[in-house]
C-alpha positions as CSV (number, residue, x, y, z in Angstrom):
1,M,24.3,7.3,6.5
2,K,23.4,10.1,4.9
3,R,22.5,8.0,1.4
4,N,20.3,5.5,3.8
5,V,18.3,8.0,5.4
6,F,17.5,9.5,2.1
7,C,16.6,6.2,0.7
8,K,14.4,5.2,4.0
9,R,12.2,8.5,3.6
10,N,11.4,7.6,-0.1
11,I,10.5,4.1,0.7
12,F,8.0,5.4,3.5
13,C,6.9,7.6,0.7
14,A,6.3,5.8,-1.9
15,S,4.3,3.2,0.1
16,I,2.1,5.9,1.8
17,A,1.4,6.8,-1.3
18,L,0.9,3.2,-2.7
19,I,-1.7,3.0,0.4
20,V,-3.7,5.7,-0.5
21,I,-3.7,5.1,-4.2
22,G,-4.8,1.6,-3.1
23,I,-7.5,3.0,-0.8
24,I,-9.0,5.5,-3.9
25,G,-9.2,2.7,-6.2
26,R,-10.7,0.2,-4.2
27,I,-13.7,3.4,-3.2
28,Y,-13.3,3.3,-7.3
29,A,-14.1,-0.1,-7.7
30,A,-16.9,0.0,-5.1
31,Q,-18.9,2.7,-7.0
32,Y,-19.1,0.9,-10.2
33,S,-19.1,-2.6,-9.1
34,Y,-22.7,-4.0,-10.3
35,V,-24.5,-7.3,-10.0
36,S,-26.0,-8.3,-14.0
37,P,-29.2,-9.3,-14.8
38,E,-27.4,-13.2,-15.3
39,G,-26.5,-12.7,-11.3
40,M,-22.5,-12.5,-12.2
41,L,-20.7,-9.4,-10.4
42,Q,-18.8,-7.0,-12.1
43,D,-16.5,-5.2,-10.7
44,S,-13.5,-3.1,-12.3
45,A,-10.0,-4.0,-12.4
46,W,-9.2,-1.6,-9.4
47,L,-10.1,-4.0,-6.7
48,P,-7.5,-6.4,-7.0
49,I,-5.4,-3.9,-8.5
50,G,-5.1,-1.5,-5.0
51,T,-6.0,-4.3,-2.6
52,L,-2.3,-5.3,-4.2
53,M,-0.9,-1.7,-3.7
54,I,-2.6,-1.7,0.3
55,I,-0.5,-5.1,1.2
56,I,2.7,-3.5,-0.4
57,G,2.3,-0.1,0.9
58,V,2.0,-2.2,4.3
59,L,4.3,-4.8,4.5
60,A,7.3,-1.6,3.1
61,L,6.0,0.3,6.4
62,I,6.3,-3.1,8.5
63,V,10.1,-3.3,7.0
64,L,11.0,0.2,7.4
65,G,9.5,-0.1,11.2
66,I,11.6,-3.4,11.6
67,Q,14.7,-1.7,10.5
68,F,13.8,1.3,12.7
69,V,13.7,-0.6,15.6
70,I,16.8,-3.0,15.2
71,G,18.8,0.5,14.3
72,Y,17.4,1.8,17.9
73,L,18.2,-0.7,19.7
74,R,21.2,-1.2,18.1
75,K,22.7,2.3,19.1
76,S,21.4,2.3,23.0
């Protein structure tokens, strides 16, 4: 049981870190995006990377939430 709680805590911390880094990456990408003279949008690679980090972090939190609810309902 102790190992399971430790693992969930690590996943929780990692998902929060992914969300925060993803948000910072998207802010960074928004600051350095520009439209070239040819009319093409030039953005950094942080835009898709940041979005992917946010999505993975949110999905991990959803999975942990579902596991928490299932565990709580089984104890009751």
